[in-house]
PDB file of N, H, CA, C and O in Angstrom:
ATOM      1  N   UNK A   1      -6.482  79.431  26.480  1.00  0.00           N
ATOM      2  CA  UNK A   1      -6.131  78.196  27.158  1.00  0.00           C
ATOM      3  C   UNK A   1      -4.853  77.640  26.557  1.00  0.00           C
ATOM      4  O   UNK A   1      -4.595  77.795  25.364  1.00  0.00           O
ATOM      5  N   UNK A   2      -4.081  77.012  27.366  1.00  0.00           N
ATOM      6  H   UNK A   2      -4.290  76.886  28.336  1.00  0.00           H
ATOM      7  CA  UNK A   2      -2.831  76.428  26.901  1.00  0.00           C
ATOM      8  C   UNK A   2      -3.112  75.055  26.307  1.00  0.00           C
ATOM      9  O   UNK A   2      -3.903  74.281  26.844  1.00  0.00           O
ATOM     10  N   UNK A   3      -2.460  74.772  25.207  1.00  0.00           N
ATOM     11  H   UNK A   3      -1.817  75.402  24.771  1.00  0.00           H
ATOM     12  CA  UNK A   3      -2.602  73.457  24.576  1.00  0.00           C
ATOM     13  C   UNK A   3      -1.495  72.550  25.071  1.00  0.00           C
ATOM     14  O   UNK A   3      -0.359  72.981  25.270  1.00  0.00           O
ATOM     15  N   UNK A   4      -1.841  71.290  25.266  1.00  0.00           N
ATOM     16  H   UNK A   4      -2.763  70.940  25.104  1.00  0.00           H
ATOM     17  CA  UNK A   4      -0.797  70.348  25.661  1.00  0.00           C
ATOM     18  C   UNK A   4      -0.074  69.871  24.413  1.00  0.00           C
ATOM     19  O   UNK A   4      -0.697  69.591  23.389  1.00  0.00           O
ATOM     20  N   UNK A   5       1.202  69.785  24.506  1.00  0.00           N
ATOM     21  H   UNK A   5       1.708  70.013  25.338  1.00  0.00           H
ATOM     22  CA  UNK A   5       2.019  69.404  23.368  1.00  0.00           C
ATOM     23  C   UNK A   5       2.699  68.085  23.694  1.00  0.00           C
ATOM     24  O   UNK A   5       3.355  67.949  24.727  1.00  0.00           O
ATOM     25  N   UNK A   6       2.537  67.118  22.804  1.00  0.00           N
ATOM     26  H   UNK A   6       2.005  67.228  21.965  1.00  0.00           H
ATOM     27  CA  UNK A   6       3.158  65.821  22.985  1.00  0.00           C
ATOM     28  C   UNK A   6       4.565  65.872  22.412  1.00  0.00           C
ATOM     29  O   UNK A   6       4.768  66.304  21.278  1.00  0.00           O
ATOM     30  N   UNK A   7       5.521  65.434  23.192  1.00  0.00           N
ATOM     31  H   UNK A   7       5.356  65.083  24.114  1.00  0.00           H
ATOM     32  CA  UNK A   7       6.898  65.411  22.721  1.00  0.00           C
ATOM     33  C   UNK A   7       7.070  64.280  21.723  1.00  0.00           C
ATOM     34  O   UNK A   7       6.639  63.153  21.967  1.00  0.00           O
ATOM     35  N   UNK A   8       7.692  64.582  20.614  1.00  0.00           N
ATOM     36  H   UNK A   8       8.041  65.498  20.415  1.00  0.00           H
ATOM     37  CA  UNK A   8       7.861  63.567  19.581  1.00  0.00           C
ATOM     38  C   UNK A   8       8.954  62.573  19.933  1.00  0.00           C
ATOM     39  O   UNK A   8       8.966  61.468  19.390  1.00  0.00           O
ATOM     40  N   UNK A   9       9.858  62.922  20.811  1.00  0.00           N
ATOM     41  H   UNK A   9       9.848  63.819  21.252  1.00  0.00           H
ATOM     42  CA  UNK A   9      10.959  62.043  21.162  1.00  0.00           C
ATOM     43  C   UNK A   9      10.678  61.163  22.370  1.00  0.00           C
ATOM     44  O   UNK A   9      11.557  60.420  22.807  1.00  0.00           O
ATOM     45  N   UNK A  10       9.475  61.233  22.916  1.00  0.00           N
ATOM     46  H   UNK A  10       8.762  61.837  22.561  1.00  0.00           H
ATOM     47  CA  UNK A  10       9.161  60.465  24.113  1.00  0.00           C
ATOM     48  C   UNK A  10       9.002  58.988  23.762  1.00  0.00           C
ATOM     49  O   UNK A  10       8.370  58.647  22.762  1.00  0.00           O
ATOM     50  N   UNK A  11       9.570  58.126  24.577  1.00  0.00           N
ATOM     51  H   UNK A  11      10.084  58.403  25.389  1.00  0.00           H
ATOM     52  CA  UNK A  11       9.468  56.684  24.364  1.00  0.00           C
ATOM     53  C   UNK A  11       8.090  56.207  24.816  1.00  0.00           C
ATOM     54  O   UNK A  11       7.537  56.735  25.781  1.00  0.00           O
ATOM     55  N   UNK A  12       7.535  55.214  24.126  1.00  0.00           N
ATOM     56  H   UNK A  12       7.984  54.786  23.342  1.00  0.00           H
ATOM     57  CA  UNK A  12       6.220  54.684  24.545  1.00  0.00           C
ATOM     58  C   UNK A  12       6.347  53.956  25.881  1.00  0.00           C
ATOM     59  O   UNK A  12       7.402  53.418  26.217  1.00  0.00           O
ATOM     60  N   UNK A  13       5.253  53.952  26.629  1.00  0.00           N
ATOM     61  H   UNK A  13       4.396  54.389  26.356  1.00  0.00           H
ATOM     62  CA  UNK A  13       5.246  53.291  27.927  1.00  0.00           C
ATOM     63  C   UNK A  13       5.336  51.777  27.740  1.00  0.00           C
ATOM     64  O   UNK A  13       4.831  51.225  26.762  1.00  0.00           O
ATOM     65  N   UNK A  14       5.976  51.131  28.680  1.00  0.00           N
ATOM     66  H   UNK A  14       6.386  51.579  29.474  1.00  0.00           H
ATOM     67  CA  UNK A  14       6.070  49.674  28.663  1.00  0.00           C
ATOM     68  C   UNK A  14       4.723  49.093  29.062  1.00  0.00           C
ATOM     69  O   UNK A  14       3.942  49.729  29.769  1.00  0.00           O
ATOM     70  N   UNK A  15       4.466  47.889  28.604  1.00  0.00           N
ATOM     71  H   UNK A  15       5.101  47.372  28.030  1.00  0.00           H
ATOM     72  CA  UNK A  15       3.213  47.212  28.939  1.00  0.00           C
ATOM     73  C   UNK A  15       3.159  46.949  30.445  1.00  0.00           C
ATOM     74  O   UNK A  15       4.181  46.678  31.074  1.00  0.00           O
ATOM     75  N   UNK A  16       1.971  47.032  31.004  1.00  0.00           N
ATOM     76  H   UNK A  16       1.140  47.252  30.493  1.00  0.00           H
ATOM     77  CA  UNK A  16       1.788  46.808  32.436  1.00  0.00           C
ATOM     78  C   UNK A  16       2.034  45.347  32.769  1.00  0.00           C
ATOM     79  O   UNK A  16       1.696  44.454  31.993  1.00  0.00           O
ATOM     80  N   UNK A  17       2.627  45.115  33.935  1.00  0.00           N
ATOM     81  H   UNK A  17       2.902  45.840  34.566  1.00  0.00           H
ATOM     82  CA  UNK A  17       2.867  43.751  34.384  1.00  0.00           C
ATOM     83  C   UNK A  17       1.541  43.147  34.827  1.00  0.00           C
ATOM     84  O   UNK A  17       0.696  43.857  35.372  1.00  0.00           O
ATOM     85  N   UNK A  18       1.343  41.845  34.602  1.00  0.00           N
ATOM     86  H   UNK A  18       2.030  41.269  34.159  1.00  0.00           H
ATOM     87  CA  UNK A  18       0.103  41.220  35.069  1.00  0.00           C
ATOM     88  C   UNK A  18       0.035  41.262  36.591  1.00  0.00           C
ATOM     89  O   UNK A  18       1.039  41.075  37.280  1.00  0.00           O
ATOM     90  N   UNK A  19      -1.151  41.509  37.094  1.00  0.00           N
ATOM     91  H   UNK A  19      -1.966  41.661  36.534  1.00  0.00           H
ATOM     92  CA  UNK A  19      -1.345  41.624  38.532  1.00  0.00           C
ATOM     93  C   UNK A  19      -1.597  40.258  39.136  1.00  0.00           C
ATOM     94  O   UNK A  19      -2.268  39.415  38.541  1.00  0.00           O
ATOM     95  N   UNK A  20      -1.052  40.048  40.322  1.00  0.00           N
ATOM     96  H   UNK A  20      -0.507  40.733  40.806  1.00  0.00           H
ATOM     97  CA  UNK A  20      -1.282  38.805  41.048  1.00  0.00           C
ATOM     98  C   UNK A  20      -2.608  38.929  41.787  1.00  0.00           C
ATOM     99  O   UNK A  20      -2.971  40.024  42.216  1.00  0.00           O
ATOM    100  N   UNK A  21      -3.337  37.824  41.942  1.00  0.00           N
ATOM    101  H   UNK A  21      -3.042  36.935  41.593  1.00  0.00           H
ATOM    102  CA  UNK A  21      -4.592  37.901  42.688  1.00  0.00           C
ATOM    103  C   UNK A  21      -4.328  38.286  44.141  1.00  0.00           C
ATOM    104  O   UNK A  21      -3.298  37.930  44.714  1.00  0.00           O
ATOM    105  N   UNK A  22      -5.260  39.007  44.717  1.00  0.00           N
ATOM    106  H   UNK A  22      -6.096  39.296  44.252  1.00  0.00           H
ATOM    107  CA  UNK A  22      -5.122  39.434  46.101  1.00  0.00           C
ATOM    108  C   UNK A  22      -5.154  38.250  47.056  1.00  0.00           C
ATOM    109  O   UNK A  22      -4.426  38.217  48.048  1.00  0.00           O
ATOM    110  N   UNK A  23      -5.989  37.296  46.750  1.00  0.00           N
ATOM    111  H   UNK A  23      -6.581  37.323  45.944  1.00  0.00           H
ATOM    112  CA  UNK A  23      -6.123  36.117  47.593  1.00  0.00           C
ATOM    113  C   UNK A  23      -6.004  34.899  46.708  1.00  0.00           C
ATOM    114  O   UNK A  23      -6.654  34.817  45.665  1.00  0.00           O
ATOM    115  N   UNK A  24      -5.194  33.969  47.109  1.00  0.00           N
ATOM    116  H   UNK A  24      -4.666  34.035  47.956  1.00  0.00           H
ATOM    117  CA  UNK A  24      -5.053  32.735  46.339  1.00  0.00           C
ATOM    118  C   UNK A  24      -6.257  31.854  46.651  1.00  0.00           C
ATOM    119  O   UNK A  24      -6.461  31.437  47.791  1.00  0.00           O
ATOM    120  N   UNK A  25      -7.039  31.583  45.629  1.00  0.00           N
ATOM    121  H   UNK A  25      -6.872  31.923  44.704  1.00  0.00           H
ATOM    122  CA  UNK A  25      -8.243  30.797  45.814  1.00  0.00           C
ATOM    123  C   UNK A  25      -7.973  29.363  45.386  1.00  0.00           C
ATOM    124  O   UNK A  25      -7.661  29.106  44.223  1.00  0.00           O
ATOM    125  N   UNK A  26      -8.091  28.449  46.304  1.00  0.00           N
ATOM    126  H   UNK A  26      -8.345  28.657  47.248  1.00  0.00           H
ATOM    127  CA  UNK A  26      -7.871  27.052  45.986  1.00  0.00           C
ATOM    128  C   UNK A  26      -9.015  26.219  46.519  1.00  0.00           C
ATOM    129  O   UNK A  26      -9.711  26.606  47.458  1.00  0.00           O
ATOM    130  N   UNK A  27      -9.190  25.083  45.906  1.00  0.00           N
ATOM    131  H   UNK A  27      -8.625  24.769  45.144  1.00  0.00           H
ATOM    132  CA  UNK A  27     -10.188  24.136  46.366  1.00  0.00           C
ATOM    133  C   UNK A  27      -9.456  23.081  47.166  1.00  0.00           C
ATOM    134  O   UNK A  27      -8.431  22.564  46.723  1.00  0.00           O
ATOM    135  N   UNK A  28      -9.964  22.761  48.326  1.00  0.00           N
ATOM    136  H   UNK A  28     -10.797  23.181  48.686  1.00  0.00           H
ATOM    137  CA  UNK A  28      -9.347  21.734  49.154  1.00  0.00           C
ATOM    138  C   UNK A  28      -9.291  20.438  48.380  1.00  0.00           C
ATOM    139  O   UNK A  28     -10.234  20.104  47.662  1.00  0.00           O
ATOM    140  N   UNK A  29      -8.216  19.712  48.511  1.00  0.00           N
ATOM    141  H   UNK A  29      -7.450  19.984  49.095  1.00  0.00           H
ATOM    142  CA  UNK A  29      -8.043  18.493  47.737  1.00  0.00           C
ATOM    143  C   UNK A  29      -9.118  17.475  48.068  1.00  0.00           C
ATOM    144  O   UNK A  29      -9.675  17.474  49.166  1.00  0.00           O
ATOM    145  N   UNK A  30      -9.399  16.619  47.118  1.00  0.00           N
ATOM    146  H   UNK A  30      -8.946  16.619  46.226  1.00  0.00           H
ATOM    147  CA  UNK A  30     -10.439  15.608  47.288  1.00  0.00           C
ATOM    148  C   UNK A  30     -10.105  14.670  48.441  1.00  0.00           C
ATOM    149  O   UNK A  30     -11.010  14.216  49.140  1.00  0.00           O
ATOM    150  N   UNK A  31      -8.831  14.371  48.655  1.00  0.00           N
ATOM    151  H   UNK A  31      -8.095  14.740  48.087  1.00  0.00           H
ATOM    152  CA  UNK A  31      -8.439  13.481  49.742  1.00  0.00           C
ATOM    153  C   UNK A  31      -8.741  14.099  51.102  1.00  0.00           C
ATOM    154  O   UNK A  31      -9.110  13.389  52.037  1.00  0.00           O
ATOM    155  N   UNK A  32      -8.590  15.413  51.219  1.00  0.00           N
ATOM    156  H   UNK A  32      -8.291  15.991  50.459  1.00  0.00           H
ATOM    157  CA  UNK A  32      -8.763  16.078  52.505  1.00  0.00           C
ATOM    158  C   UNK A  32     -10.224  16.131  52.945  1.00  0.00           C
ATOM    159  O   UNK A  32     -10.521  15.962  54.128  1.00  0.00           O
ATOM    160  N   UNK A  33     -11.137  16.363  51.999  1.00  0.00           N
ATOM    161  H   UNK A  33     -10.895  16.500  51.039  1.00  0.00           H
ATOM    162  CA  UNK A  33     -12.527  16.525  52.424  1.00  0.00           C
ATOM    163  C   UNK A  33     -13.462  15.440  51.905  1.00  0.00           C
ATOM    164  O   UNK A  33     -14.664  15.492  52.165  1.00  0.00           O
ATOM    165  N   UNK A  34     -12.932  14.455  51.175  1.00  0.00           N
ATOM    166  H   UNK A  34     -11.956  14.413  50.964  1.00  0.00           H
ATOM    167  CA  UNK A  34     -13.744  13.335  50.740  1.00  0.00           C
ATOM    168  C   UNK A  34     -14.637  13.630  49.552  1.00  0.00           C
ATOM    169  O   UNK A  34     -15.507  12.816  49.243  1.00  0.00           O
ATOM    170  N   UNK A  35     -14.468  14.761  48.867  1.00  0.00           N
ATOM    171  H   UNK A  35     -13.761  15.423  49.118  1.00  0.00           H
ATOM    172  CA  UNK A  35     -15.278  15.072  47.697  1.00  0.00           C
ATOM    173  C   UNK A  35     -14.377  15.253  46.490  1.00  0.00           C
ATOM    174  O   UNK A  35     -13.153  15.280  46.614  1.00  0.00           O
ATOM    175  N   UNK A  36     -14.987  15.377  45.334  1.00  0.00           N
ATOM    176  H   UNK A  36     -15.982  15.355  45.234  1.00  0.00           H
ATOM    177  CA  UNK A  36     -14.204  15.552  44.110  1.00  0.00           C
ATOM    178  C   UNK A  36     -14.647  16.823  43.389  1.00  0.00           C
ATOM    179  O   UNK A  36     -15.176  16.762  42.279  1.00  0.00           O
ATOM    180  N   UNK A  37     -14.429  17.958  44.018  1.00  0.00           N
ATOM    181  H   UNK A  37     -13.999  18.007  44.919  1.00  0.00           H
ATOM    182  CA  UNK A  37     -14.804  19.249  43.451  1.00  0.00           C
ATOM    183  C   UNK A  37     -13.601  19.793  42.690  1.00  0.00           C
ATOM    184  O   UNK A  37     -12.511  19.918  43.249  1.00  0.00           O
ATOM    185  N   UNK A  38     -13.799  20.115  41.422  1.00  0.00           N
ATOM    186  H   UNK A  38     -14.684  20.013  40.967  1.00  0.00           H
ATOM    187  CA  UNK A  38     -12.693  20.655  40.631  1.00  0.00           C
ATOM    188  C   UNK A  38     -12.701  22.186  40.668  1.00  0.00           C
ATOM    189  O   UNK A  38     -13.716  22.817  40.963  1.00  0.00           O
ATOM    190  N   UNK A  39     -11.564  22.745  40.367  1.00  0.00           N
ATOM    191  H   UNK A  39     -10.740  22.232  40.128  1.00  0.00           H
ATOM    192  CA  UNK A  39     -11.405  24.194  40.299  1.00  0.00           C
ATOM    193  C   UNK A  39     -12.360  24.773  39.262  1.00  0.00           C
ATOM    194  O   UNK A  39     -12.969  25.818  39.493  1.00  0.00           O
ATOM    195  N   UNK A  40     -12.493  24.100  38.123  1.00  0.00           N
ATOM    196  H   UNK A  40     -11.998  23.251  37.935  1.00  0.00           H
ATOM    197  CA  UNK A  40     -13.372  24.584  37.054  1.00  0.00           C
ATOM    198  C   UNK A  40     -14.840  24.608  37.481  1.00  0.00           C
ATOM    199  O   UNK A  40     -15.576  25.530  37.129  1.00  0.00           O
ATOM    200  N   UNK A  41     -15.262  23.601  38.236  1.00  0.00           N
ATOM    201  H   UNK A  41     -14.664  22.852  38.522  1.00  0.00           H
ATOM    202  CA  UNK A  41     -16.642  23.583  38.717  1.00  0.00           C
ATOM    203  C   UNK A  41     -16.923  24.778  39.615  1.00  0.00           C
ATOM    204  O   UNK A  41     -17.958  25.433  39.490  1.00  0.00           O
ATOM    205  N   UNK A  42     -15.997  25.053  40.516  1.00  0.00           N
ATOM    206  H   UNK A  42     -15.157  24.521  40.618  1.00  0.00           H
ATOM    207  CA  UNK A  42     -16.168  26.184  41.429  1.00  0.00           C
ATOM    208  C   UNK A  42     -16.160  27.486  40.641  1.00  0.00           C
ATOM    209  O   UNK A  42     -16.983  28.368  40.889  1.00  0.00           O
ATOM    210  N   UNK A  43     -15.239  27.612  39.698  1.00  0.00           N
ATOM    211  H   UNK A  43     -14.571  26.896  39.497  1.00  0.00           H
ATOM    212  CA  UNK A  43     -15.140  28.841  38.908  1.00  0.00           C
ATOM    213  C   UNK A  43     -16.412  29.102  38.119  1.00  0.00           C
ATOM    214  O   UNK A  43     -16.883  30.238  38.065  1.00  0.00           O
ATOM    215  N   UNK A  44     -16.972  28.072  37.511  1.00  0.00           N
ATOM    216  H   UNK A  44     -16.589  27.150  37.554  1.00  0.00           H
ATOM    217  CA  UNK A  44     -18.206  28.248  36.723  1.00  0.00           C
ATOM    218  C   UNK A  44     -19.371  28.667  37.602  1.00  0.00           C
ATOM    219  O   UNK A  44     -20.147  29.549  37.235  1.00  0.00           O
ATOM    220  N   UNK A  45     -19.496  28.029  38.775  1.00  0.00           N
ATOM    221  H   UNK A  45     -18.866  27.312  39.073  1.00  0.00           H
ATOM    222  CA  UNK A  45     -20.603  28.371  39.664  1.00  0.00           C
ATOM    223  C   UNK A  45     -20.404  29.767  40.255  1.00  0.00           C
ATOM    224  O   UNK A  45     -21.371  30.516  40.394  1.00  0.00           O
ATOM    225  N   UNK A  46     -19.181  30.124  40.602  1.00  0.00           N
ATOM    226  H   UNK A  46     -18.396  29.516  40.489  1.00  0.00           H
ATOM    227  CA  UNK A  46     -18.911  31.465  41.123  1.00  0.00           C
ATOM    228  C   UNK A  46     -19.233  32.520  40.068  1.00  0.00           C
ATOM    229  O   UNK A  46     -19.757  33.586  40.393  1.00  0.00           O
ATOM    230  N   UNK A  47     -18.923  32.228  38.819  1.00  0.00           N
ATOM    231  H   UNK A  47     -18.498  31.362  38.555  1.00  0.00           H
ATOM    232  CA  UNK A  47     -19.250  33.168  37.744  1.00  0.00           C
ATOM    233  C   UNK A  47     -20.761  33.297  37.582  1.00  0.00           C
ATOM    234  O   UNK A  47     -21.269  34.386  37.312  1.00  0.00           O
ATOM    235  N   UNK A  48     -21.470  32.203  37.745  1.00  0.00           N
ATOM    236  H   UNK A  48     -21.058  31.319  37.964  1.00  0.00           H
ATOM    237  CA  UNK A  48     -22.939  32.260  37.678  1.00  0.00           C
ATOM    238  C   UNK A  48     -23.496  33.139  38.789  1.00  0.00           C
ATOM    239  O   UNK A  48     -24.417  33.924  38.559  1.00  0.00           O
ATOM    240  N   UNK A  49     -22.943  33.013  39.994  1.00  0.00           N
ATOM    241  H   UNK A  49     -22.195  32.376  40.181  1.00  0.00           H
ATOM    242  CA  UNK A  49     -23.382  33.862  41.101  1.00  0.00           C
ATOM    243  C   UNK A  49     -23.099  35.334  40.786  1.00  0.00           C
ATOM    244  O   UNK A  49     -23.925  36.204  41.065  1.00  0.00           O
ATOM    245  N   UNK A  50     -21.936  35.603  40.210  1.00  0.00           N
ATOM    246  H   UNK A  50     -21.265  34.896  39.984  1.00  0.00           H
ATOM    247  CA  UNK A  50     -21.553  36.963  39.802  1.00  0.00           C
ATOM    248  C   UNK A  50     -22.561  37.512  38.797  1.00  0.00           C
ATOM    249  O   UNK A  50     -22.984  38.663  38.905  1.00  0.00           O
ATOM    250  N   UNK A  51     -22.941  36.699  37.826  1.00  0.00           N
ATOM    251  H   UNK A  51     -22.597  35.764  37.738  1.00  0.00           H
ATOM    252  CA  UNK A  51     -23.899  37.127  36.805  1.00  0.00           C
ATOM    253  C   UNK A  51     -25.275  37.359  37.410  1.00  0.00           C
ATOM    254  O   UNK A  51     -25.935  38.349  37.092  1.00  0.00           O
ATOM    255  N   UNK A  52     -25.708  36.459  38.274  1.00  0.00           N
ATOM    256  H   UNK A  52     -25.171  35.656  38.531  1.00  0.00           H
ATOM    257  CA  UNK A  52     -27.024  36.590  38.910  1.00  0.00           C
ATOM    258  C   UNK A  52     -27.103  37.834  39.793  1.00  0.00           C
ATOM    259  O   UNK A  52     -28.181  38.401  39.970  1.00  0.00           O
ATOM    260  N   UNK A  53     -25.972  38.257  40.342  1.00  0.00           N
ATOM    261  H   UNK A  53     -25.097  37.797  40.197  1.00  0.00           H
ATOM    262  CA  UNK A  53     -25.922  39.441  41.197  1.00  0.00           C
ATOM    263  C   UNK A  53     -25.869  40.717  40.384  1.00  0.00           C
ATOM    264  O   UNK A  53     -25.800  41.802  40.960  1.00  0.00           O
ATOM    265  N   UNK A  54     -25.899  40.622  39.064  1.00  0.00           N
ATOM    266  H   UNK A  54     -25.956  39.740  38.597  1.00  0.00           H
ATOM    267  CA  UNK A  54     -25.907  41.805  38.219  1.00  0.00           C
ATOM    268  C   UNK A  54     -24.516  42.249  37.789  1.00  0.00           C
ATOM    269  O   UNK A  54     -24.320  43.405  37.414  1.00  0.00           O
ATOM    270  N   UNK A  55     -23.548  41.334  37.841  1.00  0.00           N
ATOM    271  H   UNK A  55     -23.707  40.395  38.145  1.00  0.00           H
ATOM    272  CA  UNK A  55     -22.165  41.604  37.422  1.00  0.00           C
ATOM    273  C   UNK A  55     -21.532  42.769  38.187  1.00  0.00           C
ATOM    274  O   UNK A  55     -20.752  43.544  37.633  1.00  0.00           O
ATOM    275  N   UNK A  56     -21.881  42.874  39.457  1.00  0.00           N
ATOM    276  H   UNK A  56     -22.515  42.245  39.907  1.00  0.00           H
ATOM    277  CA  UNK A  56     -21.305  43.903  40.315  1.00  0.00           C
ATOM    278  C   UNK A  56     -19.974  43.377  40.842  1.00  0.00           C
ATOM    279  O   UNK A  56     -19.924  42.325  41.480  1.00  0.00           O
ATOM    280  N   UNK A  57     -18.905  44.109  40.576  1.00  0.00           N
ATOM    281  H   UNK A  57     -18.946  44.963  40.058  1.00  0.00           H
ATOM    282  CA  UNK A  57     -17.566  43.682  40.991  1.00  0.00           C
ATOM    283  C   UNK A  57     -17.337  43.952  42.473  1.00  0.00           C
ATOM    284  O   UNK A  57     -18.034  44.758  43.089  1.00  0.00           O
ATOM    285  N   UNK A  58     -16.346  43.259  43.033  1.00  0.00           N
ATOM    286  H   UNK A  58     -15.780  42.604  42.532  1.00  0.00           H
ATOM    287  CA  UNK A  58     -15.956  43.489  44.416  1.00  0.00           C
ATOM    288  C   UNK A  58     -16.401  42.410  45.377  1.00  0.00           C
ATOM    289  O   UNK A  58     -16.137  42.507  46.576  1.00  0.00           O
ATOM    290  N   UNK A  59     -17.070  41.382  44.878  1.00  0.00           N
ATOM    291  H   UNK A  59     -17.284  41.303  43.904  1.00  0.00           H
ATOM    292  CA  UNK A  59     -17.567  40.318  45.753  1.00  0.00           C
ATOM    293  C   UNK A  59     -17.064  38.949  45.297  1.00  0.00           C
ATOM    294  O   UNK A  59     -17.713  37.935  45.555  1.00  0.00           O
ATOM    295  N   UNK A  60     -15.914  38.913  44.621  1.00  0.00           N
ATOM    296  H   UNK A  60     -15.388  39.737  44.411  1.00  0.00           H
ATOM    297  CA  UNK A  60     -15.428  37.669  44.048  1.00  0.00           C
ATOM    298  C   UNK A  60     -15.127  36.604  45.101  1.00  0.00           C
ATOM    299  O   UNK A  60     -15.381  35.421  44.873  1.00  0.00           O
ATOM    300  N   UNK A  61     -14.597  37.006  46.233  1.00  0.00           N
ATOM    301  H   UNK A  61     -14.390  37.966  46.419  1.00  0.00           H
ATOM    302  CA  UNK A  61     -14.305  36.023  47.281  1.00  0.00           C
ATOM    303  C   UNK A  61     -15.588  35.420  47.831  1.00  0.00           C
ATOM    304  O   UNK A  61     -15.666  34.213  48.058  1.00  0.00           O
ATOM    305  N   UNK A  62     -16.583  36.256  48.041  1.00  0.00           N
ATOM    306  H   UNK A  62     -16.519  37.237  47.856  1.00  0.00           H
ATOM    307  CA  UNK A  62     -17.875  35.779  48.532  1.00  0.00           C
ATOM    308  C   UNK A  62     -18.487  34.780  47.546  1.00  0.00           C
ATOM    309  O   UNK A  62     -18.990  33.731  47.948  1.00  0.00           O
ATOM    310  N   UNK A  63     -18.438  35.119  46.244  1.00  0.00           N
ATOM    311  H   UNK A  63     -18.029  35.971  45.918  1.00  0.00           H
ATOM    312  CA  UNK A  63     -18.974  34.221  45.217  1.00  0.00           C
ATOM    313  C   UNK A  63     -18.215  32.906  45.200  1.00  0.00           C
ATOM    314  O   UNK A  63     -18.811  31.836  45.081  1.00  0.00           O
ATOM    315  N   UNK A  64     -16.883  32.992  45.320  1.00  0.00           N
ATOM    316  H   UNK A  64     -16.398  33.862  45.417  1.00  0.00           H
ATOM    317  CA  UNK A  64     -16.049  31.785  45.268  1.00  0.00           C
ATOM    318  C   UNK A  64     -16.364  30.861  46.443  1.00  0.00           C
ATOM    319  O   UNK A  64     -16.579  29.666  46.241  1.00  0.00           O
ATOM    320  N   UNK A  65     -16.395  31.389  47.658  1.00  0.00           N
ATOM    321  H   UNK A  65     -16.220  32.360  47.822  1.00  0.00           H
ATOM    322  CA  UNK A  65     -16.643  30.563  48.829  1.00  0.00           C
ATOM    323  C   UNK A  65     -18.081  30.042  48.852  1.00  0.00           C
ATOM    324  O   UNK A  65     -18.329  28.933  49.324  1.00  0.00           O
ATOM    325  N   UNK A  66     -19.006  30.818  48.358  1.00  0.00           N
ATOM    326  H   UNK A  66     -18.803  31.720  47.975  1.00  0.00           H
ATOM    327  CA  UNK A  66     -20.398  30.367  48.250  1.00  0.00           C
ATOM    328  C   UNK A  66     -20.493  29.197  47.281  1.00  0.00           C
ATOM    329  O   UNK A  66     -21.214  28.233  47.538  1.00  0.00           O
ATOM    330  N   UNK A  67     -19.763  29.278  46.160  1.00  0.00           N
ATOM    331  H   UNK A  67     -19.178  30.062  45.951  1.00  0.00           H
ATOM    332  CA  UNK A  67     -19.752  28.201  45.174  1.00  0.00           C
ATOM    333  C   UNK A  67     -19.130  26.932  45.755  1.00  0.00           C
ATOM    334  O   UNK A  67     -19.656  25.835  45.568  1.00  0.00           O
ATOM    335  N   UNK A  68     -18.005  27.089  46.463  1.00  0.00           N
ATOM    336  H   UNK A  68     -17.578  27.980  46.615  1.00  0.00           H
ATOM    337  CA  UNK A  68     -17.366  25.931  47.104  1.00  0.00           C
ATOM    338  C   UNK A  68     -18.323  25.256  48.071  1.00  0.00           C
ATOM    339  O   UNK A  68     -18.461  24.032  48.078  1.00  0.00           O
ATOM    340  N   UNK A  69     -18.983  26.070  48.887  1.00  0.00           N
ATOM    341  H   UNK A  69     -18.871  27.064  48.881  1.00  0.00           H
ATOM    342  CA  UNK A  69     -19.889  25.523  49.898  1.00  0.00           C
ATOM    343  C   UNK A  69     -21.068  24.799  49.228  1.00  0.00           C
ATOM    344  O   UNK A  69     -21.469  23.720  49.664  1.00  0.00           O
ATOM    345  N   UNK A  70     -21.613  25.396  48.177  1.00  0.00           N
ATOM    346  H   UNK A  70     -21.288  26.273  47.822  1.00  0.00           H
ATOM    347  CA  UNK A  70     -22.739  24.782  47.473  1.00  0.00           C
ATOM    348  C   UNK A  70     -22.341  23.448  46.855  1.00  0.00           C
ATOM    349  O   UNK A  70     -23.083  22.470  46.944  1.00  0.00           O
ATOM    350  N   UNK A  71     -21.175  23.413  46.232  1.00  0.00           N
ATOM    351  H   UNK A  71     -20.573  24.208  46.160  1.00  0.00           H
ATOM    352  CA  UNK A  71     -20.723  22.175  45.598  1.00  0.00           C
ATOM    353  C   UNK A  71     -20.381  21.103  46.622  1.00  0.00           C
ATOM    354  O   UNK A  71     -20.624  19.921  46.381  1.00  0.00           O
ATOM    355  N   UNK A  72     -19.824  21.495  47.752  1.00  0.00           N
ATOM    356  H   UNK A  72     -19.627  22.455  47.947  1.00  0.00           H
ATOM    357  CA  UNK A  72     -19.516  20.521  48.791  1.00  0.00           C
ATOM    358  C   UNK A  72     -20.781  19.922  49.386  1.00  0.00           C
ATOM    359  O   UNK A  72     -20.819  18.734  49.709  1.00  0.00           O
ATOM    360  N   UNK A  73     -21.811  20.741  49.530  1.00  0.00           N
ATOM    361  H   UNK A  73     -21.780  21.705  49.268  1.00  0.00           H
ATOM    362  CA  UNK A  73     -23.061  20.215  50.105  1.00  0.00           C
ATOM    363  C   UNK A  73     -23.738  19.246  49.142  1.00  0.00           C
ATOM    364  O   UNK A  73     -24.399  18.305  49.583  1.00  0.00           O
ATOM    365  N   UNK A  74     -23.587  19.457  47.846  1.00  0.00           N
ATOM    366  H   UNK A  74     -23.050  20.221  47.488  1.00  0.00           H
ATOM    367  CA  UNK A  74     -24.148  18.539  46.845  1.00  0.00           C
ATOM    368  C   UNK A  74     -23.321  17.261  46.781  1.00  0.00           C
ATOM    369  O   UNK A  74     -23.874  16.174  46.614  1.00  0.00           O
ATOM    370  N   UNK A  75     -21.999  17.381  46.911  1.00  0.00           N
ATOM    371  H   UNK A  75     -21.550  18.264  47.047  1.00  0.00           H
ATOM    372  CA  UNK A  75     -21.101  16.235  46.795  1.00  0.00           C
ATOM    373  C   UNK A  75     -21.205  15.281  47.979  1.00  0.00           C
ATOM    374  O   UNK A  75     -20.926  14.091  47.832  1.00  0.00           O
ATOM    375  N   UNK A  76     -21.599  15.777  49.147  1.00  0.00           N
ATOM    376  H   UNK A  76     -21.825  16.744  49.267  1.00  0.00           H
ATOM    377  CA  UNK A  76     -21.644  14.900  50.322  1.00  0.00           C
ATOM    378  C   UNK A  76     -22.989  14.313  50.563  1.00  0.00           C
ATOM    379  O   UNK A  76     -23.170  13.556  51.517  1.00  0.00           O
TER     380      UNK A  76
END
């Protein structure tokens, strides 16, 4: 079998650029919907939903919108 040989003169790779979120998630302003839901409140509840679902990735938007809806129903 052939062995792979690392070149000693090769420059190290540059650090990866931070990725932008696929969807910008925002909470509607308190003036627009008459409630006072903060971004942190939604984030904490969405994370709880993520944990309760078994930390399965790929459903972040669903968790976020579910959290917003739950908090809005409590606030009104």
